C-alpha positions in Angstrom: 18.0 36.3 -19.8 14.0 36.7 -19.9 12.9 40.0 -19.2 11.9 41.1 -15.5 8.8 42.9 -16.6 5.7 42.4 -14.3 3.6 42.0 -17.6 2.9 39.0 -19.6 5.2 39.0 -22.9 5.1 36.6 -26.3 7.0 34.0 -24.2 5.2 34.2 -21.2 1.8 33.5 -23.3 3.7 30.5 -24.9 4.2 29.1 -21.5 0.8 29.6 -20.7 -0.1 27.9 -23.7 2.3 25.0 -23.0 0.9 24.7 -19.2 -2.7 24.3 -20.5 -1.9 22.0 -23.2 0.3 19.9 -20.9 -2.2 19.8 -18.0 -5.2 18.7 -20.7 -2.7 16.0 -21.6 -2.5 14.6 -18.3 -5.6 14.5 -17.0 -6.9 13.4 -20.4 -4.0 10.5 -20.3 -4.4 9.8 -16.6 -8.1 10.2 -15.7 -8.9 8.8 -18.9 -7.2 5.5 -18.2 -9.3 5.1 -15.0 -12.1 5.6 -16.8 -11.3 3.3 -19.7 -10.1 0.8 -16.7 -13.5 0.4 -15.7 -15.0 0.3 -19.0 -13.2 -2.5 -20.2 -13.4 -4.3 -16.6 -10.2 -3.7 -15.3 -8.2 -4.4 -18.5 -5.7 -1.6 -17.4 -5.4 -2.7 -13.7 -4.3 -0.4 -11.3 -0.4 -1.2 -12.0 -1.5 -0.1 -15.4 -3.1 3.1 -14.5 0.3 4.2 -12.2 2.2 3.6 -15.4 -0.3 5.8 -17.7 0.3 8.8 -15.3 4.1 7.8 -14.8 4.6 7.8 -18.5 2.6 10.6 -19.5 4.4 13.1 -17.1 7.6 12.0 -18.5 6.8 12.7 -21.9 5.6 16.0 -21.0 8.8 17.2 -19.3 10.9 16.4 -22.4 8.2 18.1 -24.4 7.2 20.8 -22.5 10.3 21.5 -19.8 12.2 23.6 -21.9 9.1 26.1 -22.7 7.5 26.5 -19.6 9.0 24.2 -16.9 6.6 21.7 -17.1 5.0 22.7 -13.7 1.2 21.1 -15.0 0.2 21.6 -11.1 -0.3 24.5 -9.1 1.3 22.9 -5.9 4.6 22.8 -8.2 4.0 26.4 -9.1 3.3 27.8 -5.8 6.9 25.7 -4.8 9.1 27.1 -7.3 7.4 30.9 -6.6 8.3 30.4 -3.2 12.0 29.2 -3.8 12.3 32.0 -5.8 12.3 30.7 -9.4 9.0 31.7 -10.8 8.1 35.5 -11.0 4.9 36.7 -8.4 3.2 37.8 -11.6 3.2 34.5 -13.4 1.7 32.6 -10.6 -1.8 33.3 -11.1 -1.8 32.7 -15.0 -0.1 29.5 -14.5 -2.6 28.1 -11.9 -5.8 29.4 -14.4 -3.7 27.6 -17.5 -3.7 24.7 -15.3 -7.0 24.7 -14.6 -8.6 25.3 -18.0 -6.5 23.0 -19.5 -7.4 20.3 -17.0 -11.3 21.1 -16.9 -11.1 21.0 -20.5 -10.0 17.6 -20.6 -12.5 16.4 -18.4 -15.0 17.7 -20.4 -13.7 16.0 -23.7 -13.5 12.4 -21.4 -16.9 12.9 -20.3 -18.0 13.6 -23.9 -16.2 10.6 -25.5 -16.4 8.1 -22.6 -19.5 9.0 -20.5 -20.0 9.7 -17.0 -18.0 6.9 -15.5 -15.7 6.3 -12.7 -16.5 9.7 -11.1 -14.3 10.7 -14.2 -11.3 9.9 -12.5 -11.7 12.0 -9.4 -9.9 11.2 -6.1 -11.9 10.5 -3.0 -10.7 8.9 -0.1 -11.2 5.4 1.0 -13.8 4.6 3.4 -14.1 8.1 3.9 -10.9 8.2 5.8 -10.0 11.9 5.3 -7.4 12.6 7.6 -5.7 9.3 6.6 -5.6 10.7 2.8 -4.9 14.0 4.1 -1.6 13.1 5.6 -0.5 10.7 2.7 -1.2 13.1 -0.3 1.0 15.6 2.1 3.9 12.9 2.4 3.3 11.9 -1.5 3.3 15.3 -2.5 6.6 16.2 -0.3 8.7 13.6 -2.0 7.3 14.5 -5.6 8.7 17.5 -5.0 12.0 16.7 -3.3 12.6 14.8 -6.5 11.5 17.9 -8.8 14.1 19.9 -6.8 16.5 17.7 -6.8 16.2 16.4 -10.3 14.8 18.8 -12.5 16.1 21.7 -10.7 19.4 21.8 -8.7 21.6 22.3 -12.0 24.4 19.7 -9.7 22.2 16.9 -10.9 23.1 14.5 -13.7 21.2 16.8 -16.5 18.6 14.7 -18.4 17.1 12.4 -16.0 14.8 14.8 -14.7 12.0 13.5 -16.8 12.6 9.6 -15.7 13.0 10.6 -12.0 9.8 12.5 -11.5 8.0 10.1 -13.7 8.9 7.0 -11.8 8.3 8.7 -8.7 4.6 10.0 -9.6 4.2 6.1 -11.5 5.5 4.5 -7.9 3.5 7.0 -5.8 0.3 6.3 -7.8 1.3 2.3 -7.8 1.4 2.0 -3.8 -1.2 4.9 -2.3 -3.4 5.5 -5.2 -6.0 2.8 -4.4 -6.3 4.7 -0.8 -6.1 8.4 -1.6 -6.2 8.5 -5.6 -2.4 9.6 -5.4 -3.5 12.9 -6.7 -0.4 15.1 -5.6 -1.9 17.7 -7.9 -4.9 19.8 -7.2 -6.0 20.3 -10.9 -5.7 16.5 -11.7 -8.6 16.5 -8.9 -10.4 19.7 -9.3 -11.0 18.8 -13.0 -13.1 15.8 -12.4 -14.3 16.9 -9.6 -15.8 20.1 -11.0 -17.0 18.0 -14.5 -18.4 15.1 -12.5 -19.5 17.3 -9.5 -17.7 14.4 -7.2 -17.0 17.3 -4.3 -16.4 14.2 -1.7 -13.7 15.4 0.9 -12.3 17.6 -2.0 -10.5 20.3 0.1 -7.8 17.7 1.2 -6.4 17.3 -2.8 -5.7 21.0 -2.7 -4.6 21.2 0.9 -2.6 18.6 1.2 -0.4 18.8 -2.2 0.3 22.8 -1.5 1.2 21.8 1.9 3.6 18.9 1.3 5.5 21.3 -1.6 5.9 23.9 0.9 7.4 21.7 2.8 9.7 20.3 0.5 10.8 23.8 -0.3 11.6 24.3 3.3 13.7 21.0 3.1 15.4 21.6 0.0 16.5 24.7 1.5 18.1 23.4 4.0 20.1 21.3 1.1 21.1 23.9 -0.8 22.4 26.6 1.2 18.8 28.5 0.7 18.6 27.8 -3.1 21.8 30.0 -3.4 23.4 26.9 -5.0 20.9 26.3 -7.5 20.5 30.3 -8.3 24.8 30.6 -8.5 24.4 27.6 -11.2 21.2 29.3 -13.2 23.4 32.7 -13.2 25.9 30.8 -15.0 23.8 29.1 -17.1 22.1 32.4 -18.2 
């Protein structure tokens, strides 16, 4: 069992490194695919970009899930904290690590590919911020439910979380990516926005994912006896 100390231990620092590296890879591969798609005149296609996002999320979960929990997303981190599975003292360090990893990825993409496709920044279609706000809330709600059900709830079939979560990201990106960018992740949107300077309606991509994930916390609490069913299984594993 890990120490309950409020100070970061060596293992905690390894978790932060995993979060930073994982978020770097997520942003580099996902937004990089958007940029390459424009450079190559659509060779990757919208569905191809969606596949890249889903595939990289799947790979990262299996690579870093046993180290940090594979959040790579402040909305997920806050949902894990709210549901009692992440101590308070880790929340801000996790989010900072994610931001640093994402911003570094966007900087590397700018350096290597140039300023194309707004560096993959997410912008509401036709400036319809309300449409994107609603859709991003729903998309993140669905994603977080899948994360709870397949990745955190030990009553589910083990070993399939990465596939379930990656497929969800890919499918949601394929369905709604052309309207909202299908961010579901504040850092995925913040990194290219900060580096590329495209701040149009950016607040949506913080507010909506966080609200959607928190709504999923409330709903899954009802499905798991206030998360006590999950906590019993976790205690048995420790």
